[in-house]
C-alpha positions in Angstrom: 27.2 -14.7 7.0 27.8 -12.1 4.3 27.2 -8.4 4.8 25.0 -6.2 2.6 26.1 -3.1 0.9 24.3 -1.1 3.6 26.7 -2.6 6.1 29.8 -2.4 4.0 29.3 1.2 3.0 27.8 2.9 6.1 27.9 6.7 6.3 29.5 8.4 9.3 27.3 8.6 12.3 27.6 12.4 12.2 25.9 12.4 8.7 22.9 10.5 10.1 22.7 12.7 13.2 22.8 15.9 11.2 20.1 14.7 8.7 17.6 14.0 11.5 18.3 16.9 13.8 15.2 19.0 12.7 12.9 16.2 11.5 9.2 16.7 12.3 7.3 13.6 13.4 4.4 14.3 11.0 3.1 12.9 7.7 4.3 15.1 4.8 1.5 14.2 2.5 -1.2 15.4 4.9 0.8 18.5 5.8 1.0 19.2 2.1 -2.8 19.2 1.5 -4.5 22.5 0.6 -6.8 23.6 3.4 -9.9 23.4 1.1 -9.3 19.7 0.6 -9.3 19.0 4.4 -12.9 19.9 5.4 -14.0 19.1 8.9 -16.9 16.8 8.2 -19.6 16.2 10.8 -20.1 13.1 12.8 -23.2 10.9 12.4 -26.1 11.9 14.7 -29.4 10.2 14.7 -30.9 7.6 12.4 -30.6 7.7 8.6 -31.5 5.4 5.7 -29.5 4.6 2.6 -29.3 2.2 -0.3 -25.6 1.5 0.5 -23.6 2.1 3.6 -19.8 2.0 3.5 -17.7 1.5 6.6 -14.2 3.0 6.2 -13.0 6.2 4.6 -9.7 5.1 3.1 -9.1 4.3 -0.6 -11.2 1.1 -0.5 -14.3 2.9 0.9 -13.8 6.1 -1.2 -13.4 4.2 -4.5 -16.5 2.1 -3.6 -18.5 5.3 -2.9 -17.4 6.9 -6.2 -17.9 3.9 -8.4 -21.3 3.1 -6.7 -22.5 6.6 -7.5 -21.6 5.8 -11.2 -23.4 2.5 -11.2 -26.4 3.7 -9.2 -27.3 7.2 -10.2 -29.5 8.8 -7.6 -28.8 6.1 -5.0 -28.4 7.2 -1.3 -24.8 6.3 -0.3 -23.5 6.9 3.2 -19.8 6.5 4.2 -18.8 6.3 7.8 -15.2 6.9 8.9 -13.9 6.5 12.5 -11.3 9.2 12.2 -10.8 11.5 9.2 -11.2 10.4 5.6 -7.8 9.2 4.2 -6.0 9.6 7.6 -4.5 6.1 7.9 -2.6 4.1 5.3 -4.3 5.9 2.4 -2.8 9.2 3.4 0.6 8.2 4.5 1.9 5.5 2.0 4.7 5.9 -0.6 2.4 6.7 -3.5 3.3 3.8 -5.7 0.2 3.0 -7.7 1.0 -0.4 -9.3 -0.8 -2.4 -11.9 -0.1 -5.7 -10.1 -3.0 -7.2 -8.2 -0.9 -10.1 -7.0 2.0 -8.5 -5.2 4.2 -9.0 -8.2 4.5 -11.6 -11.0 6.3 -14.3 -8.9 3.8 -14.2 -6.1 0.9 -14.5 -8.6 2.5 -17.3 -10.5 3.1 -19.3 -7.2 -0.6 -19.1 -6.4 -2.7 -18.6 -9.5 -0.5 -19.5 -12.5 -3.3 -20.3 -14.9 -5.0 -16.9 -14.2 -1.9 -14.7 -14.4 -2.5 -13.5 -18.0 -6.0 -12.4 -17.0 -4.9 -10.9 -13.7 -2.1 -8.9 -15.4 -4.5 -7.6 -18.0 -7.1 -6.7 -15.4 -4.4 -5.0 -13.3 -3.2 -2.9 -16.2 -6.8 -1.9 -17.1 -7.3 -0.9 -13.5 -4.1 1.3 -13.6 -5.2 2.8 -16.8 -8.6 3.6 -15.3 -7.0 5.3 -12.3 -4.9 7.5 -14.6 -7.9 8.3 -16.7 -10.0 9.2 -13.6 -8.1 12.6 -13.2 -9.7 13.7 -16.5 -12.9 11.8 -16.1 -13.8 13.3 -12.7 -11.8 16.5 -12.8 -9.4 15.4 -10.1 -5.7 16.1 -9.6 -3.7 13.7 -7.5 -0.4 14.3 -9.3 -0.4 11.0 -11.2 2.9 10.4 -13.1 3.1 7.2 -15.2 6.8 6.7 -14.5 7.1 3.0 -14.2 9.3 1.4 -11.6 13.0 0.6 -11.4 14.3 -2.5 -9.5 18.0 -2.1 -8.9 20.3 -5.0 -7.9 22.5 -4.0 -5.1 24.2 -7.4 -4.5 25.9 -9.6 -7.2 23.5 -12.5 -6.8 20.5 -10.3 -7.6 21.7 -9.4 -11.1 20.8 -12.9 -12.4 17.3 -12.5 -10.9 16.8 -9.3 -13.0 18.0 -10.9 -16.2 15.5 -13.7 -15.8 12.7 -11.3 -15.0 13.5 -9.2 -18.1 13.4 -12.2 -20.3 9.8 -12.9 -19.1 8.5 -9.4 -19.5 8.4 -7.7 -22.9 7.6 -4.3 -21.4 10.6 -4.3 -19.1 14.1 -3.1 -19.9 17.2 -4.7 -18.4 19.9 -2.1 -17.6 23.5 -3.2 -17.0 25.6 -1.5 -14.4 26.6 1.4 -16.7 23.1 1.9 -17.9 21.4 1.8 -14.5 24.0 4.2 -13.0 23.5 6.5 -15.9 19.8 6.5 -15.1 20.0 7.0 -11.4 23.5 7.8 -10.0 23.8 5.4 -7.1 27.2 3.7 -6.5 25.3 0.7 -5.0 23.6 -0.2 -8.3 25.0 -3.2 -10.2 22.1 -3.6 -12.7 18.4 -2.7 -12.9 15.1 -3.6 -14.4 12.8 -0.8 -15.5 9.2 -1.7 -15.9 8.0 1.3 -17.9 4.2 1.1 -17.8 3.2 -0.9 -14.8 3.4 1.7 -12.1 2.5 5.4 -11.5 3.3 7.8 -8.8 0.6 9.7 -6.9 0.3 12.1 -4.0 -1.4 9.7 -1.5 -3.3 12.2 0.7 -4.4 14.2 -2.4 -5.8 11.0 -4.0 -7.9 10.3 -0.9 -9.0 13.9 -0.6 -9.9 14.1 -4.3 -11.9 10.9 -4.1 -13.8 12.2 -1.1 -14.5 15.6 -2.8 -15.8 14.1 -6.0 -17.9 11.5 -4.2 -19.6 14.3 -2.1 -20.2 16.3 -5.3 -22.0 13.3 -6.6 -24.3 13.1 -3.6 -22.4 10.7 -1.3 -22.7 11.6 2.4 -19.5 11.3 4.4 -19.5 11.3 8.2 -16.2 11.5 10.1 -15.4 10.7 13.7 -18.2 8.1 13.5 -16.7 4.7 14.6 -19.0 1.8 13.7 -19.5 -0.5 16.7 -22.3 -2.7 15.5 -23.5 -4.6 12.3 -27.0 -6.1 12.4 -28.6 -7.9 9.6 -31.4 -9.6 11.5 -34.1 -7.3 10.2 -33.7 -8.1 6.5 -31.4 -5.2 5.6 -28.2 -3.9 7.2 -28.1 -1.6 10.2 -24.7 -0.2 11.3 -24.5 1.7 14.6 -22.1 4.3 16.0 -22.0 6.0 19.4 -24.5 8.6 18.3 -26.4 7.3 15.4 -27.2 4.5 12.9 -27.7 3.9 9.2 -30.2 1.4 7.9 -29.3 0.3 4.3 -30.1 -2.4 1.8 -26.5 -3.4 1.5 -23.1 -2.6 3.2 -19.4 -2.6 2.2 -16.8 -3.1 4.9 -13.6 -1.3 4.0 -11.8 -1.3 7.4 -8.6 -3.1 6.1 -6.0 -3.0 8.9 -8.5 -2.3 11.6 -10.6 -5.1 13.3 -13.3 -6.4 11.1 -16.9 -6.2 12.0 -17.2 -9.8 10.8 -15.9 -12.4 13.3 -14.9 -14.7 10.4 -12.3 -12.1 9.3 -10.7 -11.3 12.7 -7.7 -13.6 12.0 -7.4 -12.9 8.3 -4.9 -10.0 8.5 -2.2 -8.7 10.8 -1.0 -5.1 11.1 2.7 -4.6 10.2 4.3 -1.2 10.8 6.2 0.5 8.0 8.5 3.5 8.5 9.3 6.4 6.2 11.5 9.5 5.8 11.0 12.5 3.5 13.8 14.9 2.6 13.8 18.6 2.2 13.4 19.7 -1.5 16.6 19.0 -3.4 18.4 21.9 -5.0 19.0 21.8 -8.8 22.6 20.8 -8.1 21.6 18.0 -5.7 19.1 16.7 -8.2 21.7 16.8 -11.0 24.0 14.8 -8.8 21.6 11.8 -8.6 20.2 12.0 -12.2 16.8 10.3 -11.9 15.5 12.2 -14.9 12.8 9.6 -15.6 11.4 9.9 -12.0 10.7 6.2 -11.7 9.5 4.7 -8.4 12.4 2.6 -7.1 12.2 -0.6 -5.1 15.2 -2.8 -4.5 15.3 -6.6 -4.5 16.0 -7.6 -0.9 13.5 -9.4 1.2 13.8 -6.4 3.5 13.5 -3.9 0.7 13.6 -0.1 0.4 11.2 1.9 -1.7 11.8 5.5 -2.8 10.4 8.2 -5.1 10.5 11.9 -6.0 7.7 14.2 -5.0 6.4 16.9 -7.3 8.7 19.4 -5.5 11.7 17.1 -5.8 11.8 15.7 -2.2 12.9 12.1 -1.9 10.6 9.8 0.1 12.7 6.9 1.4 10.9 4.0 3.3 10.7 0.4 4.0 13.2 -2.2 5.3 11.8 -2.6 8.8 8.4 -4.2 8.9 7.4 -4.5 12.6 4.7 -6.7 14.0 3.5 -6.1 17.6 2.1 -8.8 19.8 -1.7 -8.9 19.8 -2.5 -7.5 16.4 -3.0 -4.0 17.9 -3.0 -0.7 16.0 -1.7 1.9 18.4 -0.3 5.4 17.9 2.8 4.6 20.1 3.9 2.0 17.5 4.4 4.9 15.0 7.4 6.3 16.9 10.5 4.2 16.4 13.7 6.3 16.2 15.9 3.2 15.5 14.0 2.6 12.2 14.4 6.2 11.0 18.1 6.1 11.9 18.5 2.9 9.9 16.7 4.4 6.9 18.8 7.5 7.1 22.0 5.4 7.1 20.7 3.4 4.1 19.7 6.6 2.3 23.2 8.0 2.4 24.7 4.7 1.4 22.5 4.8 -1.7 23.2 8.5 -2.4 26.4 9.5 -0.7 26.6 12.6 -2.9 23.6 14.0 -0.9 25.5 14.2 2.4 24.4 17.3 4.3 20.7 16.9 3.2 18.2 16.9 6.0 14.9 15.0 6.4 12.0 17.3 7.0 9.4 14.6 8.0 9.4 11.1 9.6 6.3 9.0 10.1 5.0 5.4 10.2 1.8 3.5 9.6 0.2 0.1 9.7 -0.2 -2.1 6.6 -2.8 -4.9 6.5 -1.1 -8.1 5.5 -2.8 -11.3 4.4 -1.2 -14.8 4.1 -1.5 -14.7 0.3 0.2 -11.3 0.2 -2.7 -9.6 -1.6 -6.3 -8.7 -1.1 -9.0 -11.2 -0.4 -12.7 -10.7 -1.0 -16.1 -12.0 0.0 -19.7 -11.5 1.0 -21.6 -12.3 4.2 -25.1 -12.2 5.6 -26.9 -13.5 2.6 -24.9 -11.3 0.2 -26.0 -8.1 1.9 -22.4 -7.4 3.1 -19.3 -7.3 1.0 -15.7 -6.9 2.2 -12.1 -6.7 0.9 -8.9 -6.5 3.0 -5.3 -7.7 3.1 -3.8 -5.4 0.4 -0.2 -5.9 1.9 1.2 -2.6 0.7 -0.4 -2.5 -2.8 -3.6 -0.8 -2.0 -3.0 2.4 -3.8 -3.9 0.8 -7.1 -5.7 -2.4 -6.1 -8.3 -0.8 -3.9 -10.1 0.5 -7.0 -10.2 -3.0 -8.4 -11.5 -4.2 -5.0 -14.3 -1.7 -5.1 -15.4 -3.0 -8.5 -15.2 -6.6 -7.2 -17.3 -5.8 -4.1 -20.0 -4.0 -6.1 -20.1 -6.9 -8.5 -20.5 -9.4 -5.6 -23.3 -7.4 -4.1 -25.1 -7.3 -7.4 -24.5 -11.1 -8.0 -22.7 -10.4 -11.2 -20.7 -13.2 -12.9 -17.8 -11.7 -14.9 -14.0 -11.9 -15.3 -13.4 -10.3 -11.9 -15.8 -12.4 -9.8 -14.8 -15.6 -11.5 -11.2 -15.3 -10.4 -9.9 -17.9 -8.0 -8.2 -15.0 -6.1 -11.7 -13.6 -5.6 -13.6 -16.9 -5.0 -11.1 -18.5 -2.5 -10.1 -17.1 0.9 -6.5 -17.4 2.0 -5.5 -19.2 5.2 -5.9 -17.1 8.3 -3.0 -16.2 10.6 -2.9 -18.2 13.8 -4.0 -16.7 17.1 -1.5 -15.4 19.7 1.1 -16.3 20.8 1.7 -18.4 17.6 1.2 -15.4 15.3 4.0 -13.4 17.0 6.3 -16.3 17.2 5.8 -17.3 13.5 5.9 -13.7 12.1 9.0 -12.7 14.0 10.8 -16.0 13.2 9.9 -15.4 9.5 11.3 -11.9 9.6 14.5 -13.2 11.2 14.8 -15.8 8.4 14.3 -13.2 5.7 17.1 -11.1 7.2 19.3 -14.1 7.2 18.4 -14.8 3.5 19.5 -11.2 2.6 22.8 -11.9 4.3 23.2 -15.3 2.6 23.1 -14.6 -1.1 19.3 -14.8 -1.0 19.2 -18.5 0.0 16.0 -19.3 1.9 16.2 -21.5 5.0 13.9 -24.4 5.9 11.3 -22.2 7.5 11.0 -20.0 4.4 11.0 -22.9 2.0 8.2 -24.6 4.1 6.1 -21.4 4.1 6.6 -21.1 0.3 5.4 -24.6 -0.2 2.3 -23.9 1.9 1.6 -20.7 0.1 2.3 -18.6 3.2 5.2 -16.6 1.8 6.0 -13.5 3.8 8.4 -10.6 3.2 8.8 -7.0 4.4 
C-alpha cells in the first residue's frame, strides 16, 4: 500500500507535543460569544398553546422559527430546546456555509441527475438568502463569501480536479505554482477554487443571532426543556416535557443527531463524531508565511478529508479526518474526548504548514454529525401532515438547514412548488441497519475508505457495492 503525504512528511513528535501542551478542551466559537448573546432562557413550566411548536434549538429549528414568523405574522410560535440554543453541532462546526444541498456535485449526480440543475440553482439561491439575511434582519454572524479551495495533495487527485473544473464554469483550476502562490503549503500539487459556492460564518454567532432575532419577532424559546412525548390523538399536536406541555396546531421536529420522536425515523441517521483544533491567532509574520489572502475555506480530496479556515481574528481551525462511530448510536459527552484524534490532526496541520512550527492550539473539541445513507438531508411529514421533520444533514447543515426550514413549512402548508416536488424531498433514503450490523458495516466502510486513500483512490469491492446501492459513505 502507498503512503500519504501526511505519513511521508510527518513533523517531529516534539512539535506536536508543544502545540497541544496548553490546549483547552472547550469550543472556541461558544467561548467567543459576547455575553449578551448568551442569555439564560427559562425552562418550560406549565401548559401553553401555540400555532406552531418546534422541537430543537439548533440551526434547523431556529431557521424554522424565524421563517415561520415571516410567513405567519402574529402567529404564536414556541421553540423547545433540551439544552441551550445552538449548543450542539450548530455551535461547534467549522463554519463552512455551502450552496450544495446534495453533499457535492458528484453525490447529487449519482442520486438525482435529472434534478441537479434545479438543486444547484436552489442551493445557490439559499446561500444568497443567508448572506442577505445579515442586512435583512440586522444580524452579524461574520459571513464572508470566500468560496472554497480543494487542493490535491496526491498525484492521482490532480486529474480529478481538472475534470471537475471542466464541468463547473464558476470554478478556477490552479496548477501547482498557482495553488501554492494562493496558499503556501508544500503539500499542494494543484487546486480547484469554487469562488461563489461557499461562505464562512461564525457558527455559534449564527445560532445566537437567529435566536435573538426570532425572539424579537415574538418567538418564545425555552431551554433545558427536553421533549419526551408527542401526542396527536386529540386532533392537534401536544408535546410534553418534564415540567410542562405545548398544545399546537402543527409541529416541526428538528432534533437531527438526537433520537427522533417518530419511531419511523429511529434508524434513519447515525451519529458520527468529528474532531477539531483551533490555533492561537497568527502573527502578521505567520500569516504572511502561509499567504491565504483570499481566506477561502479549504477541504482536501481524500475520503478521510481535512477542512480548515481562518477566523476573523486569524486563527486557523483545522478539523476532520477521523469520523468515529460508536456502537449503539449513542450521543455521549465522553465520546467528545479523544486525544489520539487531536494528536493526528496536529501532525497533519504541521505537515500542511511546516512554516508554522511553534504555533500552539488554544482549543480542542468534538461533536456528533447526523449522517444519512444518502449523505444529505431527508424530509417528510407524519400524523396527517401535522408534523414535519428534516434530518441527516451529514456535515452540510450550516447552509442547508435554512432550505430545510423552507421545505418543512411548505410541507405543513401543503404547498406544491419547486422545493416540495424534488425527488430528494419526496423520497426517503434507506435506513441504516440495527446493531450489530450498523457498527460492523460502518467500521468496515471506514476501513475501506482508508485503504482507498492509500491505494491511489481505488475503491474496493465493498465501496463499489455501496456506491451501486446508493449507500456511499465517507468521512
